[in-house]
C-alpha atoms as one frame of an Amber mdcrd trajectory, in Angstrom:
protein
   0.000   0.000   0.000   1.282   3.445  -0.878   1.291   6.628   1.134  -2.041
   8.133   2.114  -0.742  11.674   1.635  -2.106  15.067   2.544  -5.359  14.625
   0.601  -6.627  12.114   3.111 -10.119  13.522   3.618  -9.741  14.008   7.387
 -10.377  17.750   7.350 -13.471  17.335   5.170 -14.804  14.649   7.523 -14.047
  16.825  10.571 -15.949  19.779   9.076 -18.897  17.513   8.262 -19.008  16.084
  11.791 -18.871  19.624  13.221 -22.158  20.319  11.420 -23.762  16.989  12.334
 -22.640  16.807  15.983 -21.352  20.193  17.140 -21.353  19.035  20.775 -18.453
  16.653  20.114 -16.058  19.566  19.504 -14.906  22.310  21.848 -12.535  25.299
  21.745  -9.759  23.505  23.663  -9.682  20.541  21.262 -10.572  18.030  23.980
 -14.010  17.036  22.737 -14.690  13.444  21.659 -14.567  14.233  17.933 -11.463
  16.405  18.399  -9.652  13.449  19.966 -10.928  11.030  17.310  -9.684  13.143
  14.383  -6.364  13.837  16.165  -5.890  10.061  16.462  -6.682   9.556  12.763
  -4.211  12.312  11.786  -1.514  10.621  13.880  -2.232   7.275  12.214  -2.033
   8.815   8.731   1.265  10.607   9.458   2.806   7.522  11.110   1.689   5.331
   8.220   3.201   7.673   5.625   6.428   8.067   7.618   6.900   4.282   7.731
   6.775   3.946   3.939  10.125   4.574   2.330  10.440   4.959  -1.381  13.895
   4.117  -2.669  15.356   5.022  -6.026  14.138   3.111  -9.049  16.345   0.177
 -10.002  18.722   0.905 -12.872  17.639  -0.281 -16.318  19.265  -3.472 -17.551
  22.358  -2.900 -19.670  22.046  -3.083 -23.437  23.568  -6.280 -24.645  25.705
  -5.784 -27.771  24.971  -9.256 -29.109  21.344  -8.240 -29.694  22.368  -5.912
 -32.489  22.401  -6.993 -36.116  25.068  -5.974 -38.607  23.349  -4.922 -41.827
  24.317  -3.686 -45.264  23.606   0.037 -45.684  20.783   1.096 -47.984  22.339
   3.322 -50.613  19.390   3.797 -52.969  15.732   3.923 -52.049  12.856   2.368
 -54.006  11.866   4.782 -56.740   8.804   4.329 -58.970   9.074   0.578 -59.497
  12.842   0.413 -59.047  13.874  -1.465 -55.922  16.080  -0.225 -53.096  19.740
  -1.261 -53.319  22.311  -2.098 -50.666  26.119  -1.846 -50.535  27.556  -5.342
 -50.037  31.283  -4.605 -49.897  31.462  -5.920 -46.304  29.223  -8.879 -47.171
  30.842 -10.817 -50.061  28.595 -13.828 -49.480  25.475 -11.709 -50.168  23.957
 -11.870 -46.706  24.074  -9.855 -43.515  22.602 -10.601 -40.090  19.095  -9.781
 -41.323  18.632 -10.523 -45.024  20.000 -12.049 -48.229  20.920 -10.071 -51.356
  21.600 -10.837 -55.001  24.722  -9.699 -56.836  22.998  -6.398 -57.722  22.417
  -5.399 -54.073  18.701  -6.249 -54.200  17.175  -7.783 -51.067  15.896 -11.177
 -52.230  13.900 -12.264 -49.179  12.019  -9.004 -48.536  13.236  -8.631 -44.946
  14.572  -5.116 -45.373  11.788  -2.575 -45.486  11.841   0.462 -47.700  13.494
   3.313 -45.924  15.613   6.381 -46.314  18.622   6.727 -48.551  20.154   9.735
 -50.203  19.760   8.524 -53.800  16.716   7.279 -55.680  17.092   3.915 -57.443
  16.397   5.584 -60.823  19.258   8.062 -60.230  22.093   5.558 -59.820  23.232
   6.157 -63.434  25.544   3.132 -63.601  27.530   4.062 -60.500  28.709   1.345
 -58.119  26.304   0.983 -55.223  29.027   1.391 -52.612  30.129   4.672 -54.212
  26.734   6.236 -53.463  26.446   8.408 -50.347  25.081   6.915 -47.138  23.782
   8.476 -43.949  26.172   9.184 -41.098  29.793  10.134 -40.731  31.827   8.808
 -43.692  34.790   8.316 -41.341  32.723   5.982 -39.185  30.459   4.429 -41.815
  32.548   1.682 -43.367  29.719   0.101 -45.338  27.794  -1.469 -42.503  26.493
  -0.545 -39.105  24.642  -1.994 -36.170  20.907  -1.552 -35.710
């Protein structure tokens, strides 16, 4: 059970009882209802003081082996032309997610259409791996982890 807190309803109940049974209250706070509500207040405060809330546990660490190394998309699907991928780091035509043909086309449909800087119709005979990719060219060596 959590803390009761300051919105505990005791003051509203005390005001209601003052209207219903005014004789149970007096100016010195020693009437029957005065003592009853003082006891309830003490119970609420003691209850809340006994509950300690510690810091949230830290999130579990990210495990590197759950990442997949994939070929970068270098040309996006463009009006019937399919997206293409740079396979220079994947000579066997497969990465950790999908399989590709010799033209950099995903053959099993596992790679969804997504962003690239060049449309498939604008390749103009260039090598796929010569097309620009997202990210820092110094860090992007043809594949990355997702």
